[in-house]
Structures are given as structure tokens and as C-alpha cells.
C-alpha positions as a Markdown table, in Angstrom:
| # | Residue | x | y | z |
|---|---|---|---|---|
| 1 | Met | -11.6 | 5.1 | 13.4 |
| 2 | Gln | -12.3 | 2.1 | 11.3 |
| 3 | His | -14.2 | 1.4 | 8.2 |
| 4 | Pro | -15.3 | -1.8 | 6.3 |
| 5 | Arg | -13.1 | -3.0 | 3.6 |
| 6 | Arg | -14.4 | -4.7 | 0.5 |
| 7 | Arg | -12.6 | -6.3 | -2.3 |
| 8 | Ile | -13.9 | -6.9 | -5.7 |
| 9 | Arg | -13.7 | -10.5 | -6.8 |
| 10 | Gly | -14.2 | -10.3 | -10.6 |
| 11 | Arg | -17.6 | -11.2 | -11.9 |
| 12 | Ala | -18.4 | -13.2 | -8.7 |
| 13 | Ala | -18.3 | -9.9 | -6.8 |
| 14 | Leu | -18.0 | -11.6 | -3.4 |
| 15 | Ala | -17.8 | -8.7 | -0.9 |
| 16 | Ala | -15.4 | -9.5 | 1.9 |
| 17 | Ser | -14.7 | -6.8 | 4.5 |
| 18 | Thr | -11.9 | -6.1 | 6.9 |
| 19 | Ala | -10.9 | -3.5 | 9.4 |
| 20 | Leu | -9.3 | -0.4 | 7.9 |
| 21 | Ser | -5.6 | -0.5 | 8.5 |
| 22 | Leu | -5.3 | 2.1 | 11.2 |
| 23 | Ala | -3.0 | 5.0 | 11.1 |
| 24 | Phe | -2.4 | 4.8 | 14.8 |
| 25 | Leu | -1.7 | 1.9 | 17.2 |
| 26 | Ala | -3.3 | 2.8 | 20.6 |
| 27 | Ser | -1.9 | 1.1 | 23.6 |
| 28 | Ala | -0.5 | 1.9 | 27.0 |
| 29 | Ser | 3.0 | 0.8 | 28.0 |
| 30 | Gly | 3.5 | -0.1 | 31.6 |
| 31 | Thr | 7.3 | -0.3 | 31.4 |
| 32 | Leu | 8.8 | 2.4 | 29.2 |
| 33 | Pro | 6.5 | 5.4 | 28.9 |
| 34 | Gly | 7.2 | 8.3 | 26.6 |
| 35 | Pro | 6.8 | 9.1 | 22.9 |
| 36 | Ala | 8.2 | 6.8 | 20.2 |
| 37 | Pro | 11.2 | 8.2 | 18.4 |
| 38 | Ala | 10.5 | 9.0 | 14.8 |
| 39 | Ser | 11.9 | 6.6 | 12.2 |
| 40 | Ala | 14.0 | 7.8 | 9.3 |
| 41 | Gly | 11.0 | 8.0 | 7.1 |
| 42 | Pro | 10.6 | 8.2 | 3.4 |
| 43 | Val | 13.0 | 10.5 | 1.6 |
| 44 | Ala | 10.9 | 11.8 | -1.3 |
| 45 | Ala | 10.4 | 15.3 | 0.0 |
| 46 | Ala | 14.0 | 16.5 | -0.3 |
| 47 | Pro | 13.6 | 20.2 | -1.1 |
| 48 | Glu | 16.2 | 20.3 | -3.9 |
| 49 | Gly | 14.7 | 21.3 | -7.3 |
| 50 | Ala | 12.6 | 24.5 | -6.7 |
| 51 | Gln | 10.7 | 23.9 | -9.9 |
| 52 | Leu | 9.0 | 20.9 | -8.1 |
| 53 | Gly | 7.8 | 23.1 | -5.2 |
| 54 | Pro | 4.2 | 23.7 | -6.5 |
| 55 | Cys | 3.8 | 19.9 | -7.1 |
| 56 | Arg | 4.7 | 18.8 | -3.6 |
| 57 | Ile | 1.2 | 19.0 | -2.3 |
| 58 | Ala | 1.4 | 19.4 | 1.5 |
| 59 | Thr | 0.7 | 16.7 | 4.1 |
| 60 | Ser | -2.5 | 17.7 | 5.8 |
| 61 | Leu | -2.6 | 17.9 | 9.6 |
| 62 | Gly | -5.2 | 15.7 | 11.2 |
| 63 | Val | -5.5 | 13.5 | 8.1 |
| 64 | Gln | -4.8 | 9.8 | 8.6 |
| 65 | Met | -2.0 | 8.7 | 6.2 |
| 66 | Ser | -2.0 | 11.8 | 4.1 |
| 67 | Glu | -0.9 | 11.5 | 0.5 |
| 68 | Gly | 1.1 | 14.8 | 0.8 |
| 69 | Leu | 4.8 | 15.3 | 0.9 |
| 70 | Pro | 6.7 | 14.8 | 3.0 |
| 71 | Thr | 5.3 | 11.7 | 4.7 |
| 72 | Ala | 4.8 | 12.3 | 8.4 |
| 73 | Pro | 7.5 | 11.0 | 10.8 |
| 74 | Gly | 7.1 | 7.8 | 12.7 |
| 75 | Tyr | 6.9 | 5.4 | 9.7 |
| 76 | Val | 9.5 | 2.9 | 8.5 |
| 77 | His | 12.2 | 4.3 | 6.2 |
| 78 | Ser | 11.4 | 3.1 | 2.6 |
| 79 | Thr | 14.9 | 3.0 | 1.0 |
| 80 | Gly | 18.0 | 1.0 | 1.9 |
| 81 | Arg | 18.0 | -2.0 | 4.2 |
| 82 | Val | 14.8 | -2.8 | 6.2 |
| 83 | Arg | 14.8 | -5.6 | 8.7 |
| 84 | Ala | 11.4 | -7.3 | 9.1 |
| 85 | Leu | 10.8 | -9.5 | 12.1 |
| 86 | Asn | 8.3 | -12.3 | 11.4 |
| 87 | Leu | 6.6 | -14.1 | 14.2 |
| 88 | Met | 4.3 | -17.0 | 13.5 |
| 89 | Val | 1.5 | -17.2 | 16.2 |
| 90 | Asp | -1.0 | -19.9 | 17.1 |
| 91 | Phe | -3.6 | -20.5 | 19.9 |
| 92 | Pro | -4.7 | -23.3 | 22.2 |
| 93 | Asp | -8.0 | -23.5 | 20.3 |
| 94 | Ala | -6.3 | -23.1 | 16.9 |
| 95 | Pro | -2.9 | -25.0 | 16.9 |
| 96 | Gly | -0.7 | -24.1 | 14.0 |
| 97 | Asp | -1.9 | -25.2 | 10.6 |
| 98 | Gly | 1.2 | -27.0 | 9.2 |
| 99 | Thr | 4.6 | -25.8 | 10.2 |
| 100 | Ala | 5.4 | -22.2 | 11.3 |
| 101 | Met | 8.1 | -21.9 | 8.6 |
| 102 | Gly | 5.6 | -23.2 | 6.1 |
| 103 | Arg | 3.4 | -20.1 | 7.0 |
| 104 | Phe | 6.5 | -17.9 | 6.6 |
| 105 | Arg | 7.2 | -19.3 | 3.2 |
| 106 | Glu | 3.6 | -18.4 | 2.1 |
| 107 | Phe | 4.9 | -14.8 | 2.0 |
| 108 | Phe | 8.6 | -15.0 | 1.5 |
| 109 | Pro | 10.7 | -14.6 | -0.5 |
| 110 | Arg | 7.9 | -13.2 | -2.8 |
| 111 | Thr | 7.1 | -10.2 | -0.6 |
| 112 | Ala | 10.8 | -9.2 | -0.6 |
| 113 | Asp | 11.0 | -9.7 | -4.3 |
| 114 | Trp | 7.9 | -7.6 | -4.8 |
| 115 | Phe | 9.4 | -4.7 | -3.0 |
| 116 | Arg | 12.8 | -5.0 | -4.8 |
| 117 | Thr | 11.0 | -4.9 | -8.2 |
| 118 | Ser | 8.7 | -2.0 | -7.3 |
| 119 | Ser | 11.5 | 0.1 | -5.8 |
| 120 | Tyr | 13.9 | -0.6 | -8.6 |
| 121 | Gly | 16.2 | -2.2 | -6.0 |
| 122 | Arg | 16.1 | 0.8 | -3.7 |
| 123 | Leu | 14.4 | -1.1 | -0.9 |
| 124 | Arg | 16.3 | -4.1 | 0.4 |
| 125 | Tyr | 13.7 | -6.0 | 2.5 |
| 126 | Leu | 15.3 | -8.5 | 4.8 |
| 127 | Ala | 12.7 | -11.0 | 6.1 |
| 128 | Glu | 13.9 | -12.8 | 9.2 |
| 129 | Ala | 12.2 | -15.5 | 11.3 |
| 130 | Pro | 14.5 | -16.1 | 14.3 |
| 131 | Ile | 11.9 | -18.3 | 16.0 |
| 132 | Pro | 11.2 | -21.0 | 13.5 |
| 133 | Asp | 8.3 | -22.5 | 15.6 |
| 134 | Trp | 4.8 | -21.4 | 16.4 |
| 135 | Leu | 4.5 | -19.0 | 19.3 |
| 136 | Arg | 1.7 | -20.4 | 21.4 |
| 137 | Met | -0.5 | -17.7 | 22.9 |
| 138 | Pro | -1.8 | -18.3 | 26.5 |
| 139 | Lys | -5.4 | -17.6 | 25.6 |
| 140 | Ala | -7.8 | -18.9 | 23.0 |
| 141 | Phe | -8.2 | -16.8 | 19.9 |
| 142 | Ala | -11.7 | -15.9 | 20.8 |
| 143 | Ala | -10.7 | -14.6 | 24.2 |
| 144 | Tyr | -8.8 | -11.7 | 22.6 |
| 145 | Gly | -12.0 | -10.4 | 20.9 |
| 146 | Ile | -10.3 | -9.9 | 17.6 |
| 147 | Glu | -13.1 | -9.0 | 15.2 |
| 148 | Arg | -13.5 | -7.1 | 11.9 |
| 149 | Gly | -13.4 | -3.4 | 12.8 |
| 150 | Ser | -12.3 | -4.0 | 16.4 |
| 151 | Pro | -10.2 | -1.3 | 17.9 |
| 152 | Phe | -6.8 | -2.0 | 19.4 |
| 153 | Glu | -8.2 | -1.8 | 22.9 |
| 154 | Pro | -8.4 | -4.2 | 24.6 |
| 155 | Gly | -7.9 | -7.2 | 22.3 |
| 156 | Tyr | -4.9 | -6.2 | 20.3 |
| 157 | Arg | -3.2 | -4.7 | 23.4 |
| 158 | Ser | -3.5 | -8.0 | 25.2 |
| 159 | Leu | -2.4 | -10.0 | 22.1 |
| 160 | Val | 0.7 | -7.9 | 21.6 |
| 161 | Glu | 1.6 | -8.0 | 25.2 |
| 162 | Asp | 1.4 | -11.8 | 25.1 |
| 163 | Ile | 3.4 | -12.0 | 21.9 |
| 164 | Val | 6.2 | -9.9 | 23.5 |
| 165 | Lys | 6.2 | -12.1 | 26.6 |
| 166 | Ala | 6.5 | -15.3 | 24.5 |
| 167 | Ala | 9.3 | -14.0 | 22.3 |
| 168 | Asp | 11.2 | -11.4 | 24.3 |
| 169 | Ser | 13.7 | -13.9 | 25.8 |
| 170 | Arg | 14.7 | -15.0 | 22.3 |
| 171 | Ile | 14.5 | -11.8 | 20.3 |
| 172 | Asp | 16.0 | -8.3 | 20.4 |
| 173 | Phe | 13.1 | -6.3 | 19.1 |
| 174 | Ser | 15.3 | -3.2 | 18.9 |
| 175 | Ala | 17.2 | -4.8 | 16.0 |
| 176 | Tyr | 14.2 | -4.6 | 13.6 |
| 177 | Asp | 12.4 | -1.9 | 11.7 |
| 178 | Leu | 8.9 | -3.6 | 11.5 |
| 179 | Val | 7.1 | -6.6 | 12.7 |
| 180 | Asn | 4.9 | -9.1 | 10.8 |
| 181 | Val | 2.6 | -11.3 | 12.9 |
| 182 | Leu | 1.7 | -14.2 | 10.7 |
| 183 | Val | -1.3 | -15.8 | 12.5 |
| 184 | Thr | -2.1 | -19.5 | 11.9 |
| 185 | Pro | -4.8 | -19.3 | 9.2 |
| 186 | Asn | -7.2 | -21.6 | 11.1 |
| 187 | Ala | -7.7 | -18.9 | 13.8 |
| 188 | Gly | -10.8 | -16.9 | 13.1 |
| 189 | Pro | -13.0 | -16.8 | 10.0 |
| 190 | Ser | -12.1 | -17.4 | 6.4 |
| 191 | Ala | -11.0 | -14.4 | 4.4 |
| 192 | Leu | -14.1 | -15.1 | 2.2 |
| 193 | Asp | -16.2 | -14.2 | 5.2 |
| 194 | Thr | -14.3 | -11.5 | 7.0 |
| 195 | Val | -10.8 | -10.2 | 6.3 |
| 196 | Leu | -9.1 | -9.4 | 9.6 |
| 197 | Ser | -5.6 | -8.6 | 8.3 |
| 198 | Val | -4.7 | -5.1 | 9.6 |
| 199 | Thr | -1.7 | -2.9 | 10.2 |
| 200 | Phe | -1.0 | -0.4 | 13.0 |
| 201 | Ser | 1.5 | 2.1 | 11.9 |
| 202 | Gly | 3.1 | 5.5 | 12.6 |
| 203 | Asn | 2.2 | 5.3 | 16.3 |
| 204 | Asp | 3.8 | 7.3 | 19.0 |
| 205 | Asp | 2.1 | 5.4 | 21.9 |
| 206 | Ala | 2.7 | 1.8 | 21.0 |
| 207 | Pro | 3.7 | -1.0 | 23.4 |
| 208 | Tyr | 7.5 | -1.2 | 24.0 |
| 209 | Ala | 9.8 | -4.2 | 23.8 |
| 210 | Asp | 13.6 | -4.0 | 24.3 |
| 211 | Gly | 13.3 | -0.2 | 24.7 |
| 212 | Val | 11.6 | 0.4 | 21.3 |
| 213 | Pro | 7.9 | 0.9 | 20.5 |
| 214 | Leu | 6.3 | -1.7 | 18.2 |
| 215 | Ala | 5.0 | 1.2 | 16.2 |
| 216 | Asn | 4.8 | -0.5 | 12.8 |
| 217 | Thr | 3.2 | -3.9 | 13.1 |
| 218 | Ser | 1.2 | -5.9 | 10.5 |
| 219 | Phe | -1.1 | -8.8 | 11.3 |
| 220 | Val | -2.1 | -11.3 | 8.7 |
| 221 | Tyr | -4.9 | -13.8 | 9.3 |
| 222 | Ser | -6.5 | -16.6 | 7.2 |
| 223 | Arg | -5.7 | -17.0 | 3.5 |
| 224 | Gln | -7.0 | -14.8 | 0.7 |
| 225 | Asp | -8.1 | -17.8 | -1.4 |
| 226 | Asp | -11.4 | -17.4 | -3.3 |
| 227 | Gly | -11.1 | -20.7 | -5.1 |
| 228 | Ser | -10.3 | -19.2 | -8.4 |
| 229 | Gly | -6.9 | -21.0 | -8.5 |
| 230 | Ser | -4.9 | -17.8 | -8.2 |
| 231 | Tyr | -3.9 | -18.2 | -4.5 |
| 232 | Pro | -0.7 | -20.1 | -4.9 |
| 233 | Glu | 0.7 | -17.3 | -7.0 |
| 234 | Thr | -0.9 | -14.3 | -5.5 |
| 235 | Gly | -2.0 | -15.0 | -2.0 |
| 236 | Tyr | 1.2 | -13.5 | -0.5 |
| 237 | Arg | 0.1 | -10.0 | -1.7 |
| 238 | Val | -1.8 | -9.2 | 1.4 |
| 239 | Leu | 1.5 | -8.6 | 3.1 |
| 240 | Pro | 3.0 | -6.1 | 0.7 |
| 241 | His | -0.3 | -4.2 | 1.0 |
| 242 | Glu | -0.2 | -4.3 | 4.8 |
| 243 | Asn | 3.5 | -3.3 | 4.8 |
| 244 | Gly | 2.7 | -0.4 | 2.5 |
| 245 | His | 1.1 | 1.1 | 5.6 |
| 246 | Val | 4.2 | 0.9 | 7.7 |
| 247 | Phe | 5.9 | 3.0 | 5.0 |
| 248 | Gly | 3.1 | 5.6 | 5.3 |
| 249 | Leu | 0.8 | 4.7 | 2.4 |
| 250 | Pro | -3.0 | 4.9 | 2.8 |
| 251 | Asp | -5.7 | 2.5 | 1.8 |
| 252 | Leu | -7.0 | 3.5 | -1.7 |
| 253 | Tyr | -10.2 | 1.4 | -1.5 |
| 254 | Thr | -13.3 | 3.0 | 0.0 |
| 255 | Pro | -16.3 | 1.7 | 1.9 |
| 256 | Asp | -17.7 | 0.9 | -1.5 |
| 257 | Gly | -14.7 | -1.1 | -2.7 |
| 258 | Gly | -11.9 | -0.5 | -5.1 |
| 259 | Gly | -13.8 | 1.5 | -7.7 |
| 260 | Thr | -11.8 | 4.7 | -7.4 |
| 261 | Val | -8.4 | 3.2 | -8.2 |
| 262 | Gly | -9.1 | -0.4 | -9.3 |
| 263 | His | -6.1 | -2.6 | -9.8 |
| 264 | Trp | -3.6 | 0.2 | -10.5 |
| 265 | Asp | -2.2 | 0.1 | -7.0 |
| 266 | Ile | -1.7 | -2.7 | -4.5 |
| 267 | Met | -3.1 | -0.3 | -1.8 |
| 268 | Ser | -6.4 | -0.5 | -3.6 |
| 269 | Glu | -6.7 | -4.2 | -4.5 |
| 270 | Asp | -4.4 | -6.9 | -3.2 |
| 271 | Trp | -6.4 | -10.0 | -4.1 |
| 272 | Gly | -5.7 | -11.8 | -7.3 |
| 273 | Ala | -3.3 | -10.9 | -10.1 |
| 274 | Asn | -0.1 | -9.0 | -9.3 |
| 275 | Asn | 0.0 | -5.2 | -9.5 |
| 276 | Asp | 2.4 | -2.4 | -8.7 |
| 277 | Leu | 2.2 | 1.0 | -6.9 |
| 278 | Leu | 1.2 | 4.3 | -8.5 |
| 279 | Gly | 4.1 | 6.5 | -9.6 |
| 280 | Trp | 3.0 | 9.1 | -7.0 |
| 281 | His | 3.6 | 6.5 | -4.3 |
| 282 | Lys | 7.0 | 5.7 | -5.7 |
| 283 | Trp | 8.0 | 9.3 | -5.6 |
| 284 | Lys | 6.6 | 9.6 | -2.1 |
| 285 | Leu | 8.6 | 6.6 | -1.0 |
| 286 | Gly | 11.9 | 7.8 | -2.5 |
| 287 | Trp | 12.0 | 5.2 | -5.3 |
| 288 | Leu | 11.8 | 7.9 | -8.0 |
| 289 | Asp | 14.2 | 10.8 | -8.1 |
| 290 | Asn | 13.2 | 14.4 | -8.4 |
| 291 | Glu | 14.8 | 14.4 | -11.9 |
| 292 | Gln | 12.2 | 11.8 | -13.0 |
| 293 | Ile | 9.3 | 14.1 | -12.0 |
| 294 | Gly | 7.8 | 16.9 | -14.2 |
| 295 | Cys | 5.8 | 19.7 | -12.7 |
| 296 | Ala | 3.2 | 21.3 | -15.0 |
| 297 | Ala | 2.3 | 24.3 | -12.8 |
| 298 | Arg | 2.6 | 27.1 | -15.3 |
| 299 | Pro | -0.2 | 28.4 | -17.6 |
| 300 | Gly | 0.0 | 27.5 | -21.3 |
| 301 | Ser | 1.0 | 24.2 | -23.0 |
| 302 | Ala | 4.0 | 22.0 | -22.5 |
| 303 | Asp | 5.0 | 18.6 | -23.9 |
| 304 | Trp | 6.4 | 15.9 | -21.7 |
| 305 | Thr | 8.0 | 12.5 | -22.4 |
| 306 | Leu | 7.3 | 9.6 | -20.1 |
| 307 | Thr | 8.8 | 6.1 | -20.0 |
| 308 | Pro | 6.8 | 3.0 | -18.6 |
| 309 | Leu | 6.7 | 3.0 | -14.9 |
| 310 | Ala | 7.8 | -0.6 | -14.7 |
| 311 | Glu | 11.2 | 0.2 | -16.3 |
| 312 | Pro | 14.0 | 1.7 | -14.2 |
| 313 | Gly | 15.3 | 5.1 | -15.2 |
| 314 | Gly | 13.9 | 7.8 | -17.4 |
| 315 | Pro | 11.1 | 10.4 | -16.8 |
| 316 | Lys | 8.2 | 8.7 | -15.0 |
| 317 | Leu | 5.6 | 11.2 | -13.7 |
| 318 | Val | 4.1 | 14.6 | -14.6 |
| 319 | Phe | 2.1 | 16.3 | -11.8 |
| 320 | Val | -0.5 | 19.0 | -12.5 |
| 321 | Pro | -1.2 | 20.9 | -9.3 |
| 322 | Leu | -4.7 | 22.2 | -8.7 |
| 323 | Ser | -4.2 | 23.5 | -5.2 |
| 324 | Gly | -1.9 | 23.1 | -2.2 |
| 325 | Thr | -3.5 | 19.8 | -1.5 |
| 326 | Ser | -4.5 | 18.3 | -4.8 |
| 327 | Gly | -3.5 | 17.7 | -8.4 |
| 328 | Tyr | -3.4 | 15.3 | -11.3 |
| 329 | Ala | -0.6 | 12.7 | -11.7 |
| 330 | Val | 0.2 | 11.4 | -15.2 |
| 331 | Glu | 2.2 | 8.2 | -15.8 |
| 332 | Val | 2.6 | 5.3 | -18.3 |
| 333 | Arg | 1.5 | 1.8 | -17.3 |
| 334 | Gly | 2.0 | -1.4 | -19.2 |
| 335 | Lys | 2.8 | -5.0 | -18.7 |
| 336 | Gly | 6.1 | -5.5 | -16.9 |
| 337 | Gly | 7.6 | -5.5 | -13.4 |
| 338 | Asn | 4.8 | -6.2 | -10.9 |
| 339 | Asp | 2.1 | -5.2 | -13.4 |
| 340 | Glu | 1.1 | -8.6 | -14.8 |
| 341 | Ala | -2.7 | -7.9 | -15.1 |
| 342 | Val | -2.5 | -4.8 | -17.4 |
| 343 | Cys | -4.8 | -5.4 | -20.4 |
| 344 | Glu | -4.8 | -1.9 | -21.7 |
| 345 | Glu | -1.5 | -0.1 | -21.8 |
| 346 | Gly | -1.3 | 3.7 | -22.0 |
| 347 | Val | -1.2 | 6.9 | -20.0 |
| 348 | Leu | -2.9 | 6.7 | -16.6 |
| 349 | Val | -4.3 | 10.0 | -15.2 |
| 350 | Tyr | -5.4 | 10.2 | -11.6 |
| 351 | Arg | -6.2 | 12.8 | -9.0 |
| 352 | Val | -4.4 | 12.9 | -5.7 |
| 353 | Glu | -5.8 | 14.7 | -2.6 |
| 354 | Ser | -3.7 | 15.1 | 0.5 |
| 355 | Asp | -6.6 | 16.3 | 2.7 |
| 356 | Val | -8.6 | 13.0 | 2.4 |
| 357 | Asp | -8.2 | 10.2 | 5.0 |
| 358 | Thr | -7.0 | 6.7 | 4.2 |
| 359 | Gly | -10.0 | 4.6 | 3.1 |
| 360 | His | -12.0 | 7.6 | 1.9 |
| 361 | Gly | -10.7 | 7.9 | -1.6 |
| 362 | Pro | -7.5 | 10.1 | -1.6 |
| 363 | Val | -6.8 | 8.9 | -5.2 |
| 364 | Thr | -9.2 | 8.7 | -8.1 |
| 365 | Val | -8.3 | 7.3 | -11.4 |
| 366 | Ala | -9.8 | 8.9 | -14.5 |
| 367 | Asp | -11.5 | 6.3 | -16.7 |
| 368 | Ser | -10.9 | 7.0 | -20.4 |
| 369 | Arg | -13.7 | 4.5 | -21.3 |
| 370 | Arg | -16.5 | 4.9 | -18.8 |
| 371 | Ala | -19.1 | 2.1 | -18.5 |
| 372 | Ser | -17.1 | 0.0 | -20.9 |
| 373 | Gly | -17.0 | -3.0 | -18.6 |
| 374 | Gly | -13.2 | -3.1 | -18.9 |
| 375 | Cys | -10.8 | -5.4 | -20.7 |
| 376 | Thr | -9.9 | -8.1 | -18.2 |
| 377 | His | -11.4 | -11.3 | -17.1 |
| 378 | Arg | -8.8 | -11.9 | -14.4 |
| 379 | Ala | -10.2 | -12.9 | -11.0 |
| 380 | Asn | -10.2 | -10.2 | -8.3 |
| 381 | Val | -9.3 | -7.3 | -10.7 |
| 382 | His | -11.7 | -4.4 | -10.8 |
| 383 | Ala | -12.8 | -4.7 | -14.4 |
| 384 | Glu | -14.3 | -1.3 | -15.1 |
| 385 | Leu | -11.0 | 0.6 | -14.6 |
| 386 | Ser | -8.8 | -2.0 | -16.3 |
| 387 | Asp | -9.0 | -0.1 | -19.6 |
| 388 | Ala | -8.7 | 3.3 | -17.9 |
| 389 | Pro | -5.4 | 4.5 | -19.6 |
| 390 | Tyr | -5.5 | 7.0 | -22.4 |
| 391 | Arg | -4.2 | 6.2 | -25.8 |
| 392 | Pro | -2.6 | 8.4 | -28.5 |
| 393 | Gly | -5.1 | 10.9 | -29.8 |
| 394 | Glu | -7.2 | 10.9 | -26.6 |
| 395 | Thr | -7.6 | 13.7 | -24.1 |
| 396 | Phe | -8.5 | 14.0 | -20.5 |
| 397 | Thr | -10.3 | 17.3 | -19.7 |
| 398 | Asp | -11.1 | 19.0 | -16.4 |
| 399 | Arg | -13.1 | 22.0 | -17.6 |
| 400 | Ala | -13.7 | 23.4 | -14.1 |
| 401 | His | -9.9 | 23.9 | -13.6 |
| 402 | Gly | -9.0 | 24.6 | -17.3 |
| 403 | Ile | -6.9 | 21.5 | -17.6 |
| 404 | Arg | -6.3 | 19.3 | -20.7 |
| 405 | Ile | -4.0 | 16.3 | -20.9 |
| 406 | Thr | -3.5 | 14.9 | -24.4 |
| 407 | Val | -1.6 | 11.8 | -25.4 |
| 408 | Leu | 0.3 | 12.8 | -28.5 |
| 409 | Asp | 2.0 | 9.6 | -29.6 |
| 410 | Glu | 3.7 | 6.4 | -28.5 |
| 411 | Ser | 7.2 | 5.2 | -29.6 |
| 412 | Glu | 8.1 | 1.7 | -30.4 |
| 413 | Asp | 10.0 | 1.4 | -27.1 |
| 414 | Gly | 6.8 | 2.2 | -25.1 |
| 415 | Thr | 7.7 | 5.9 | -24.5 |
| 416 | Tyr | 4.8 | 8.3 | -24.7 |
| 417 | Arg | 4.6 | 12.0 | -25.3 |
| 418 | Val | 1.8 | 14.0 | -23.5 |
| 419 | Arg | 0.8 | 17.6 | -23.7 |
| 420 | Val | -0.5 | 19.4 | -20.7 |
| 421 | Thr | -2.5 | 22.6 | -21.2 |
| 422 | Arg | -3.5 | 25.0 | -18.5 |
| 423 | His | -5.9 | 27.9 | -19.1 |
């Protein structure tokens, strides 16, 4: 199932849409049938630490890219070395715009650097381009029927089959963990009109090449350039977003745009200024240890100390479970690391729901200053939620569940103390 994707472009509010990055890649294999083997997968759900049990909200069956723990099998492992195959593709009616390696350099090494920073060095992303030239497809771009919201059948199936035919004699596909198809940007519409970039991930019925399924493949089209001048520094960020899906992360925007999470996670907004992942996602991916997570499951009050998410080490996240499939996450966000656009530092509170599909709002950020208009003027940053974090002396309250989260104080080193009260 697919849904329109809209990105907020600051005050200009240009609404571009793209296909929802699917949780499944549907295709038939005429050569090597059978289910795809599960990848190693993220490691965050290690059962050690019984005190965290109530805070590991469960992965919900039938939900696309559930936020629960553990991540379902079939996605790419998110710690250690990951080899990414990059193929630059053009068409008879859209010959490569510049050199193929020029297209590659639009995304690298910055995508690899982004993952290294976000993971505190736990993900070693190796971007490889063994074919340095454009791979010419046998048919015109229009002949594949690639459109916004188009399903894999039949267009993507035909495109992937042709890519494999063009590259298979020169590449051992089995040597790679994921595939990035970097399409010449003059094929198809501008991203200002329709964003086609999409990822097919976690699939057990993908096309095969060299005995392995192409189960985790990202396609990037056009260039995310809105004319604001931010593209040279931030245009690459569409790829870390799309690759987030191959690690099992859902889209956090909704059919109405990025208004539930704003710029606090690259899975919500990937245009414009740099931003990181939420702490929940870092735990889910194995980039935070269990020892860095607090579980506020018991009745009464308890105080917790949290260090900024951008800094390695130290306690990073407190989770307040509401049920077996939902709860509140509490973390400290400020400038640093991948978070260059933060204009209001403080304690971010957001609700996580593991029984909500990708693209339907599985995460909702609590806005400490509703209808304020926000604190940023950066292009492509959802302004209203930019000042969402809570400051010392402020309290988030969920009366229906008897939850209060109070920010007690902030230290000079950016450490915060919060108090969680459950009635």
C-alpha cells in the first residue's frame, strides 16, 4: 500500500509528494525461487536487563515497519560493517547528467559520515561503486511506468531485472548488504513536482542475483533542490533517509506532512538542514546500549539524569510505557552531531506506538509551546515543532494515563534531570 508523501518547505510550504517507502518489495524470481534468508538485523532487543522488559514495546504483527522491539527479520544489520553497492543508472531518453561518479559523489562520503556520527561509530558504512560509469537501461524511462505511488509491479520489476542484466557480469551481488540505485536526475520530474525516491526493504520475495535476493534496495531520483541554497550541503540527506528503511525504520511523516515529528528525525523530514534520529531509533538499531536506557514502569516518582543525544556515552533515554504497544520516550536534544538546526535545546518528549503503520504517525512529538510558530527560519524545517523541547521548570502531562514528566534542572555540561511521576 502506498501513500502520498509531503515535505514542508519552510514558509514557502511547497508540497511535494512521493511514494511511501514500501515495507515489501513484490516481485517474482524466475531463476531462484524460495524465501529470502533473514539478515542479521538490528541488535537492540537483546533480552539482558529484565528491568527494561516493560519498556520493550512489542513489534506488532501485520504492521508495516513496526516501531516495536525487536525489529522484524529480513532488514540489513545496523551495527558493524555494512557494504553498500551503488549503481548509477541512465536511460536512452535521459542520458547521464554529468559523470556517473559525479552522481555518486553527491551522496558520498557524506552519507557514510552521517551514519558514523549518528551511530557513535557503531555502523561502518562502506559505499562502493565497482562500475564507475552509467548503466544504460534498454528502455526509455517512461517505458518503465515509474510514477509517484506506483507499485513494484510491473515497472520496478522490469527495471530491477534490467539493472541485474546490465551489471551481473561485473558484480557479485552476494558480496553486498544493500543496493542504492542512483538514477540520473534528468530522468522523470523534478523533486519540486513529484518526489519519486523510494526504498523496498525487508522483503522475502525479491528478485535474485548471484543467489541472493535484492531485498533491501533504495532508488534515488532527481535532486531535492528547492532553490533555497541549501542543496549543496544537504541534498544528500535523501539517501540516509531511504537507507533508514533498509535498517527497518518507518516513515514518520504522514499524508499531511511532517507535523507529528517535525525535524527531530530524518525519517520525518530529510530536506534542508541536517538532523539526527530519535533516541528510540538509536536504541532500536543497537546504537545505544541497554545501560543507557531507563524504564519508568513503576508507580510513583523517580528522577533520571540524561545527557545530550549527540554526545557518545552516558544515559540517553527514559521510556514510560503505557501499554504493550505504546509509551513515551524522553531524551535531551541540542546542537551537536547531526543536529545542526536545533534552535531550542531541552528535553524532547514523544509518544511511540508499535501498532501504527509506517507513514501513519507511529511517533508523535509533544509540543511544549503549541501554536508558537516555532523558533527557526531554516528552509525545509517544520517550524511549529522546532521549539518543542521542555525547559527546566516545565512539565508534560498526560492526565488520561496519570503521567507527569517534569524537567527539574540543567547542568552547565548540558545534562538534564527529569522526574517521571506515574499515578
